A tleap script that builds the chain and sets N, CA, C and O, in Angstrom:
source leaprc.protein.ff14SB
mol = sequence {
  NMET ASN LEU ILE PRO VAL ALA GLY ILE ASP
  VAL GLY LYS ARG PHE SER GLU MET ALA VAL
  LEU SER PRO SER ASN GLU VAL PHE ALA ARG
  ILE ARG ILE ASN HIE ASP SER PHE LYS ASN
  PHE GLU LYS ALA PHE GLU LEU LEU LYS LYS
  ALA GLU LYS GLU PHE ALA ALA LYS PRO VAL
  VAL VAL MET GLU SER THR GLY HIE TYR HIE
  LYS ILE LEU PHE HIE ALA LEU ASN ASN VAL
  GLY TYR GLU VAL SER ILE ILE ASN PRO ILE
  GLN SER CASP
}
set mol.1.N position { 64.633 -71.435 -2.920 }
set mol.1.CA position { 63.384 -70.737 -2.741 }
set mol.1.C position { 62.797 -70.386 -4.109 }
set mol.1.O position { 63.465 -69.787 -4.952 }
set mol.2.N position { 61.532 -70.771 -4.312 }
set mol.2.CA position { 60.855 -70.448 -5.559 }
set mol.2.C position { 60.206 -69.079 -5.458 }
set mol.2.O position { 59.504 -68.790 -4.490 }
set mol.3.N position { 60.436 -68.252 -6.437 }
set mol.3.CA position { 59.813 -66.937 -6.474 }
set mol.3.C position { 58.540 -67.021 -7.296 }
set mol.3.O position { 58.509 -67.652 -8.353 }
set mol.4.N position { 57.492 -66.381 -6.803 }
set mol.4.CA position { 56.207 -66.449 -7.481 }
set mol.4.C position { 55.624 -65.051 -7.652 }
set mol.4.O position { 55.990 -64.128 -6.925 }
set mol.5.N position { 54.715 -64.896 -8.616 }
set mol.5.CA position { 54.071 -63.594 -8.794 }
set mol.5.C position { 53.105 -63.301 -7.650 }
set mol.5.O position { 52.605 -64.213 -6.991 }
set mol.6.N position { 52.852 -62.019 -7.429 }
set mol.6.CA position { 51.949 -61.579 -6.366 }
set mol.6.C position { 50.947 -60.595 -6.959 }
set mol.6.O position { 51.313 -59.715 -7.739 }
set mol.7.N position { 49.684 -60.753 -6.582 }
set mol.7.CA position { 48.645 -59.802 -6.975 }
set mol.7.C position { 48.158 -59.099 -5.720 }
set mol.7.O position { 47.710 -59.744 -4.772 }
set mol.8.N position { 48.245 -57.785 -5.718 }
set mol.8.CA position { 47.750 -56.991 -4.601 }
set mol.8.C position { 46.502 -56.246 -5.028 }
set mol.8.O position { 46.459 -55.659 -6.110 }
set mol.9.N position { 45.473 -56.269 -4.170 }
set mol.9.CA position { 44.201 -55.634 -4.518 }
set mol.9.C position { 43.837 -54.585 -3.478 }
set mol.9.O position { 43.736 -54.872 -2.285 }
set mol.10.N position { 43.644 -53.364 -3.960 }
set mol.10.CA position { 43.163 -52.254 -3.141 }
set mol.10.C position { 41.654 -52.188 -3.358 }
set mol.10.O position { 41.196 -51.858 -4.452 }
set mol.11.N position { 40.889 -52.498 -2.327 }
set mol.11.CA position { 39.440 -52.633 -2.451 }
set mol.11.C position { 38.736 -51.324 -2.121 }
set mol.11.O position { 39.041 -50.671 -1.123 }
set mol.12.N position { 37.799 -50.958 -2.969 }
set mol.12.CA position { 36.980 -49.774 -2.733 }
set mol.12.C position { 35.507 -50.115 -2.807 }
set mol.12.O position { 35.142 -51.264 -3.053 }
set mol.13.N position { 34.666 -49.129 -2.598 }
set mol.13.CA position { 33.217 -49.343 -2.583 }
set mol.13.C position { 32.685 -49.746 -3.960 }
set mol.13.O position { 31.926 -50.708 -4.070 }
set mol.14.N position { 33.074 -49.025 -4.999 }
set mol.14.CA position { 32.541 -49.281 -6.340 }
set mol.14.C position { 33.503 -50.043 -7.253 }
set mol.14.O position { 33.076 -50.676 -8.219 }
set mol.15.N position { 34.782 -49.982 -6.949 }
set mol.15.CA position { 35.769 -50.691 -7.761 }
set mol.15.C position { 36.991 -51.017 -6.918 }
set mol.15.O position { 37.206 -50.462 -5.840 }
set mol.16.N position { 37.780 -51.936 -7.451 }
set mol.16.CA position { 39.046 -52.302 -6.822 }
set mol.16.C position { 40.148 -52.129 -7.848 }
set mol.16.O position { 39.906 -52.220 -9.052 }
set mol.17.N position { 41.348 -51.882 -7.376 }
set mol.17.CA position { 42.527 -51.792 -8.242 }
set mol.17.C position { 43.412 -52.997 -7.940 }
set mol.17.O position { 43.707 -53.284 -6.780 }
set mol.18.N position { 43.834 -53.703 -8.995 }
set mol.18.CA position { 44.715 -54.852 -8.805 }
set mol.18.C position { 46.002 -54.632 -9.585 }
set mol.18.O position { 45.975 -54.247 -10.754 }
set mol.19.N position { 47.121 -54.879 -8.930 }
set mol.19.CA position { 48.425 -54.859 -9.593 }
set mol.19.C position { 49.045 -56.238 -9.423 }
set mol.19.O position { 49.026 -56.811 -8.333 }
set mol.20.N position { 49.589 -56.756 -10.501 }
set mol.20.CA position { 50.273 -58.044 -10.457 }
set mol.20.C position { 51.760 -57.778 -10.625 }
set mol.20.O position { 52.190 -57.147 -11.590 }
set mol.21.N position { 52.535 -58.268 -9.672 }
set mol.21.CA position { 53.987 -58.111 -9.717 }
set mol.21.C position { 54.639 -59.409 -10.152 }
set mol.21.O position { 54.194 -60.495 -9.782 }
set mol.22.N position { 55.690 -59.289 -10.935 }
set mol.22.CA position { 56.470 -60.449 -11.356 }
set mol.22.C position { 57.275 -60.969 -10.167 }
set mol.22.O position { 57.367 -60.290 -9.144 }
set mol.23.N position { 57.856 -62.158 -10.284 }
set mol.23.CA position { 58.703 -62.657 -9.199 }
set mol.23.C position { 59.877 -61.729 -8.869 }
set mol.23.O position { 60.423 -61.795 -7.768 }
set mol.24.N position { 60.270 -60.869 -9.811 }
set mol.24.CA position { 61.354 -59.918 -9.546 }
set mol.24.C position { 60.822 -58.556 -9.078 }
set mol.24.O position { 61.548 -57.562 -9.087 }
set mol.25.N position { 59.551 -58.523 -8.669 }
set mol.25.CA position { 58.886 -57.326 -8.127 }
set mol.25.C position { 58.697 -56.194 -9.130 }
set mol.25.O position { 58.619 -55.031 -8.735 }
set mol.26.N position { 58.625 -56.510 -10.403 }
set mol.26.CA position { 58.302 -55.513 -11.421 }
set mol.26.C position { 56.810 -55.603 -11.728 }
set mol.26.O position { 56.231 -56.688 -11.690 }
set mol.27.N position { 56.192 -54.469 -12.030 }
set mol.27.CA position { 54.763 -54.481 -12.341 }
set mol.27.C position { 54.545 -55.216 -13.661 }
set mol.27.O position { 55.044 -54.798 -14.705 }
set mol.28.N position { 53.810 -56.290 -13.602 }
set mol.28.CA position { 53.471 -57.087 -14.780 }
set mol.28.C position { 52.218 -56.524 -15.448 }
set mol.28.O position { 52.151 -56.421 -16.672 }
set mol.29.N position { 51.226 -56.161 -14.631 }
set mol.29.CA position { 49.974 -55.618 -15.169 }
set mol.29.C position { 49.162 -54.965 -14.060 }
set mol.29.O position { 49.343 -55.251 -12.877 }
set mol.30.N position { 48.265 -54.082 -14.475 }
set mol.30.CA position { 47.321 -53.432 -13.552 }
set mol.30.C position { 45.941 -53.468 -14.193 }
set mol.30.O position { 45.797 -53.469 -15.415 }
set mol.31.N position { 44.930 -53.497 -13.328 }
set mol.31.CA position { 43.561 -53.491 -13.829 }
set mol.31.C position { 42.639 -52.875 -12.784 }
set mol.31.O position { 42.837 -53.051 -11.582 }
set mol.32.N position { 41.637 -52.156 -13.255 }
set mol.32.CA position { 40.565 -51.659 -12.382 }
set mol.32.C position { 39.405 -52.644 -12.521 }
set mol.32.O position { 38.964 -52.952 -13.628 }
set mol.33.N position { 38.927 -53.123 -11.396 }
set mol.33.CA position { 37.830 -54.091 -11.380 }
set mol.33.C position { 36.576 -53.376 -10.886 }
set mol.33.O position { 36.428 -53.136 -9.688 }
set mol.34.N position { 35.678 -53.038 -11.803 }
set mol.34.CA position { 34.411 -52.427 -11.410 }
set mol.34.C position { 33.522 -53.501 -10.800 }
set mol.34.O position { 33.442 -54.609 -11.329 }
set mol.35.N position { 32.865 -53.194 -9.711 }
set mol.35.CA position { 32.079 -54.179 -8.983 }
set mol.35.C position { 30.664 -54.354 -9.529 }
set mol.35.O position { 29.883 -55.127 -8.975 }
set mol.36.N position { 30.324 -53.650 -10.603 }
set mol.36.CA position { 28.946 -53.671 -11.090 }
set mol.36.C position { 28.615 -54.839 -12.014 }
set mol.36.O position { 27.459 -55.001 -12.403 }
set mol.37.N position { 29.608 -55.656 -12.372 }
set mol.37.CA position { 29.350 -56.759 -13.288 }
set mol.37.C position { 30.376 -57.870 -13.092 }
set mol.37.O position { 31.561 -57.609 -12.882 }
set mol.38.N position { 29.902 -59.117 -13.166 }
set mol.38.CA position { 30.824 -60.242 -13.037 }
set mol.38.C position { 31.800 -60.286 -14.205 }
set mol.38.O position { 32.890 -60.843 -14.068 }
set mol.39.N position { 31.437 -59.712 -15.355 }
set mol.39.CA position { 32.359 -59.661 -16.502 }
set mol.39.C position { 33.660 -58.957 -16.130 }
set mol.39.O position { 34.733 -59.332 -16.604 }
set mol.40.N position { 33.562 -57.948 -15.288 }
set mol.40.CA position { 34.761 -57.238 -14.843 }
set mol.40.C position { 35.644 -58.146 -13.990 }
set mol.40.O position { 36.870 -58.063 -14.061 }
set mol.41.N position { 35.028 -59.008 -13.187 }
set mol.41.CA position { 35.789 -59.963 -12.393 }
set mol.41.C position { 36.506 -60.943 -13.318 }
set mol.41.O position { 37.656 -61.309 -13.075 }
set mol.42.N position { 35.816 -61.367 -14.387 }
set mol.42.CA position { 36.413 -62.313 -15.325 }
set mol.42.C position { 37.673 -61.750 -15.973 }
set mol.42.O position { 38.616 -62.497 -16.234 }
set mol.43.N position { 37.704 -60.449 -16.235 }
set mol.43.CA position { 38.910 -59.823 -16.790 }
set mol.43.C position { 40.070 -59.950 -15.809 }
set mol.43.O position { 41.210 -60.180 -16.213 }
set mol.44.N position { 39.778 -59.802 -14.531 }
set mol.44.CA position { 40.819 -59.962 -13.510 }
set mol.44.C position { 41.299 -61.411 -13.466 }
set mol.44.O position { 42.498 -61.661 -13.343 }
set mol.45.N position { 40.372 -62.370 -13.567 }
set mol.45.CA position { 40.755 -63.783 -13.568 }
set mol.45.C position { 41.655 -64.089 -14.762 }
set mol.45.O position { 42.636 -64.820 -14.633 }
set mol.46.N position { 41.319 -63.530 -15.923 }
set mol.46.CA position { 42.134 -63.733 -17.126 }
set mol.46.C position { 43.540 -63.176 -16.932 }
set mol.46.O position { 44.518 -63.785 -17.364 }
set mol.47.N position { 43.637 -62.035 -16.290 }
set mol.47.CA position { 44.942 -61.430 -16.028 }
set mol.47.C position { 45.769 -62.310 -15.090 }
set mol.47.O position { 46.970 -62.480 -15.298 }
set mol.48.N position { 45.138 -62.867 -14.066 }
set mol.48.CA position { 45.848 -63.767 -13.150 }
set mol.48.C position { 46.311 -65.028 -13.878 }
set mol.48.O position { 47.415 -65.515 -13.633 }
set mol.49.N position { 45.475 -65.556 -14.767 }
set mol.49.CA position { 45.860 -66.741 -15.543 }
set mol.49.C position { 47.013 -66.421 -16.491 }
set mol.49.O position { 47.899 -67.250 -16.698 }
set mol.50.N position { 46.999 -65.225 -17.061 }
set mol.50.CA position { 48.097 -64.791 -17.935 }
set mol.50.C position { 49.407 -64.733 -17.145 }
set mol.50.O position { 50.450 -65.166 -17.635 }
set mol.51.N position { 49.352 -64.202 -15.930 }
set mol.51.CA position { 50.548 -64.147 -15.076 }
set mol.51.C position { 51.007 -65.551 -14.707 }
set mol.51.O position { 52.205 -65.833 -14.685 }
set mol.52.N position { 50.056 -66.427 -14.420 }
set mol.52.CA position { 50.403 -67.810 -14.079 }
set mol.52.C position { 51.120 -68.498 -15.238 }
set mol.52.O position { 52.097 -69.220 -15.035 }
set mol.53.N position { 50.630 -68.270 -16.439 }
set mol.53.CA position { 51.259 -68.857 -17.627 }
set mol.53.C position { 52.649 -68.256 -17.862 }
set mol.53.O position { 53.598 -68.981 -18.162 }
set mol.54.N position { 52.765 -66.940 -17.727 }
set mol.54.CA position { 54.029 -66.236 -17.964 }
set mol.54.C position { 55.122 -66.665 -16.988 }
set mol.54.O position { 56.279 -66.821 -17.379 }
set mol.55.N position { 54.757 -66.858 -15.712 }
set mol.55.CA position { 55.761 -67.125 -14.679 }
set mol.55.C position { 55.740 -68.559 -14.163 }
set mol.55.O position { 56.461 -68.893 -13.223 }
set mol.56.N position { 54.919 -69.404 -14.773 }
set mol.56.CA position { 54.825 -70.820 -14.413 }
set mol.56.C position { 54.538 -71.035 -12.929 }
set mol.56.O position { 55.030 -71.985 -12.319 }
set mol.57.N position { 53.740 -70.144 -12.364 }
set mol.57.CA position { 53.334 -70.269 -10.961 }
set mol.57.C position { 52.061 -69.463 -10.746 }
set mol.57.O position { 51.910 -68.365 -11.282 }
set mol.58.N position { 51.152 -70.015 -9.960 }
set mol.58.CA position { 49.908 -69.313 -9.640 }
set mol.58.C position { 50.226 -68.140 -8.726 }
set mol.58.O position { 50.917 -68.316 -7.723 }
set mol.59.N position { 49.738 -66.952 -9.049 }
set mol.59.CA position { 50.015 -65.789 -8.198 }
set mol.59.C position { 49.416 -65.923 -6.801 }
set mol.59.O position { 48.340 -66.492 -6.620 }
set mol.60.N position { 50.120 -65.398 -5.840 }
set mol.60.CA position { 49.585 -65.229 -4.497 }
set mol.60.C position { 48.735 -63.968 -4.548 }
set mol.60.O position { 49.179 -62.948 -5.075 }
set mol.61.N position { 47.527 -64.020 -4.015 }
set mol.61.CA position { 46.626 -62.868 -4.052 }
set mol.61.C position { 46.450 -62.326 -2.637 }
set mol.61.O position { 46.135 -63.068 -1.706 }
set mol.62.N position { 46.660 -61.025 -2.495 }
set mol.62.CA position { 46.519 -60.350 -1.203 }
set mol.62.C position { 45.573 -59.173 -1.397 }
set mol.62.O position { 45.714 -58.402 -2.346 }
set mol.63.N position { 44.608 -59.040 -0.492 }
set mol.63.CA position { 43.684 -57.907 -0.568 }
set mol.63.C position { 43.456 -57.349 0.820 }
set mol.63.O position { 43.660 -58.024 1.829 }
set mol.64.N position { 43.026 -56.090 0.845 }
set mol.64.CA position { 42.765 -55.467 2.134 }
set mol.64.C position { 41.357 -55.798 2.606 }
set mol.64.O position { 40.443 -55.987 1.804 }
set mol.65.N position { 41.203 -55.862 3.903 }
set mol.65.CA position { 39.898 -56.032 4.520 }
set mol.65.C position { 39.237 -54.660 4.582 }
set mol.65.O position { 39.796 -53.716 5.140 }
set mol.66.N position { 38.034 -54.560 4.001 }
set mol.66.CA position { 37.353 -53.257 3.980 }
set mol.66.C position { 35.903 -53.429 4.390 }
set mol.66.O position { 35.000 -53.216 3.581 }
set mol.67.N position { 35.674 -53.806 5.614 }
set mol.67.CA position { 34.295 -54.032 6.047 }
set mol.67.C position { 33.715 -55.174 5.252 }
set mol.67.O position { 34.156 -56.314 5.396 }
set mol.68.N position { 32.733 -54.893 4.413 }
set mol.68.CA position { 32.132 -55.949 3.599 }
set mol.68.C position { 32.452 -55.823 2.106 }
set mol.68.O position { 32.103 -56.718 1.335 }
set mol.69.N position { 33.091 -54.761 1.687 }
set mol.69.CA position { 33.320 -54.526 0.257 }
set mol.69.C position { 34.226 -55.574 -0.390 }
set mol.69.O position { 34.089 -55.842 -1.583 }
set mol.70.N position { 35.126 -56.159 0.350 }
set mol.70.CA position { 36.067 -57.125 -0.218 }
set mol.70.C position { 35.458 -58.515 -0.386 }
set mol.70.O position { 36.008 -59.339 -1.116 }
set mol.71.N position { 34.350 -58.786 0.265 }
set mol.71.CA position { 33.841 -60.160 0.350 }
set mol.71.C position { 33.429 -60.760 -0.990 }
set mol.71.O position { 33.729 -61.925 -1.250 }
set mol.72.N position { 32.756 -60.006 -1.843 }
set mol.72.CA position { 32.317 -60.565 -3.127 }
set mol.72.C position { 33.522 -60.947 -3.979 }
set mol.72.O position { 33.558 -62.040 -4.544 }
set mol.73.N position { 34.499 -60.067 -4.076 }
set mol.73.CA position { 35.696 -60.356 -4.862 }
set mol.73.C position { 36.488 -61.503 -4.241 }
set mol.73.O position { 37.016 -62.354 -4.957 }
set mol.74.N position { 36.572 -61.528 -2.915 }
set mol.74.CA position { 37.251 -62.620 -2.207 }
set mol.74.C position { 36.633 -63.966 -2.588 }
set mol.74.O position { 37.350 -64.895 -2.960 }
set mol.75.N position { 35.316 -64.072 -2.496 }
set mol.75.CA position { 34.640 -65.336 -2.812 }
set mol.75.C position { 34.753 -65.680 -4.292 }
set mol.75.O position { 34.904 -66.850 -4.643 }
set mol.76.N position { 34.682 -64.687 -5.154 }
set mol.76.CA position { 34.816 -64.939 -6.591 }
set mol.76.C position { 36.195 -65.512 -6.911 }
set mol.76.O position { 36.307 -66.458 -7.690 }
set mol.77.N position { 37.241 -64.945 -6.315 }
set mol.77.CA position { 38.604 -65.448 -6.538 }
set mol.77.C position { 38.765 -66.861 -5.984 }
set mol.77.O position { 39.399 -67.704 -6.618 }
set mol.78.N position { 38.201 -67.126 -4.813 }
set mol.78.CA position { 38.249 -68.468 -4.241 }
set mol.78.C position { 37.527 -69.472 -5.129 }
set mol.78.O position { 37.997 -70.595 -5.311 }
set mol.79.N position { 36.396 -69.073 -5.677 }
set mol.79.CA position { 35.601 -69.979 -6.511 }
set mol.79.C position { 36.306 -70.376 -7.800 }
set mol.79.O position { 35.999 -71.423 -8.369 }
set mol.80.N position { 37.245 -69.560 -8.271 }
set mol.80.CA position { 37.999 -69.926 -9.478 }
set mol.80.C position { 39.379 -70.481 -9.135 }
set mol.80.O position { 40.226 -70.630 -10.016 }
set mol.81.N position { 39.606 -70.788 -7.851 }
set mol.81.CA position { 40.808 -71.525 -7.474 }
set mol.81.C position { 41.966 -70.741 -6.903 }
set mol.81.O position { 43.057 -71.290 -6.744 }
set mol.82.N position { 41.763 -69.473 -6.590 }
set mol.82.CA position { 42.858 -68.690 -6.019 }
set mol.82.C position { 42.742 -68.633 -4.507 }
set mol.82.O position { 41.663 -68.422 -3.954 }
set mol.83.N position { 43.865 -68.824 -3.860 }
set mol.83.CA position { 43.935 -68.663 -2.420 }
set mol.83.C position { 44.209 -67.186 -2.151 }
set mol.83.O position { 45.162 -66.618 -2.684 }
set mol.84.N position { 43.377 -66.575 -1.330 }
set mol.84.CA position { 43.466 -65.138 -1.094 }
set mol.84.C position { 43.760 -64.874 0.375 }
set mol.84.O position { 43.102 -65.421 1.259 }
set mol.85.N position { 44.748 -64.037 0.622 }
set mol.85.CA position { 45.041 -63.588 1.986 }
set mol.85.C position { 44.420 -62.216 2.168 }
set mol.85.O position { 44.565 -61.335 1.321 }
set mol.86.N position { 43.724 -62.048 3.285 }
set mol.86.CA position { 43.100 -60.762 3.590 }
set mol.86.C position { 43.914 -60.087 4.680 }
set mol.86.O position { 44.162 -60.659 5.741 }
set mol.87.N position { 44.322 -58.865 4.397 }
set mol.87.CA position { 45.159 -58.097 5.315 }
set mol.87.C position { 44.350 -56.933 5.872 }
set mol.87.O position { 43.699 -56.211 5.116 }
set mol.88.N position { 44.385 -56.750 7.164 }
set mol.88.CA position { 43.743 -55.596 7.788 }
set mol.88.C position { 44.738 -54.445 7.749 }
set mol.88.O position { 45.794 -54.536 8.376 }
set mol.89.N position { 44.437 -53.358 7.030 }
set mol.89.CA position { 45.411 -52.268 6.892 }
set mol.89.C position { 45.776 -51.613 8.222 }
set mol.89.O position { 46.878 -51.082 8.362 }
set mol.90.N position { 44.883 -51.642 9.185 }
set mol.90.CA position { 45.186 -51.056 10.497 }
set mol.90.C position { 46.208 -51.901 11.240 }
set mol.90.O position { 47.084 -51.363 11.917 }
set mol.91.N position { 46.103 -53.225 11.120 }
set mol.91.CA position { 47.008 -54.121 11.826 }
set mol.91.C position { 48.328 -54.334 11.106 }
set mol.91.O position { 49.256 -54.896 11.688 }
set mol.92.N position { 48.438 -53.899 9.855 }
set mol.92.CA position { 49.651 -54.174 9.084 }
set mol.92.C position { 50.736 -53.123 9.249 }
set mol.92.O position { 51.808 -53.259 8.658 }
set mol.93.N position { 50.493 -52.084 10.031 }
set mol.93.CA position { 51.516 -51.053 10.251 }
set mol.93.C position { 52.718 -51.599 10.970 }
set mol.93.O position { 53.669 -50.861 11.232 }
savepdb mol mol.pdb
quit
């Protein structure tokens, strides 16, 4: 079984918080993604690429479904080549 890094995103109205975990479940990095500029999204993409280089595997990205707030970030991540799983926090209990 190959272990890969995971990025979890907590989505909010004005910003999202992303934590990237190493394959051994240690926090590799954290970032706040402000939704007011695409430049902020690019910083998150750079962090994911850094994790991919460090662990020789593209991170799995998981984010919560939050009405419509997650959609812009979801599409931005898809457009740069990341497969994103959307989790409904109510159904994940």
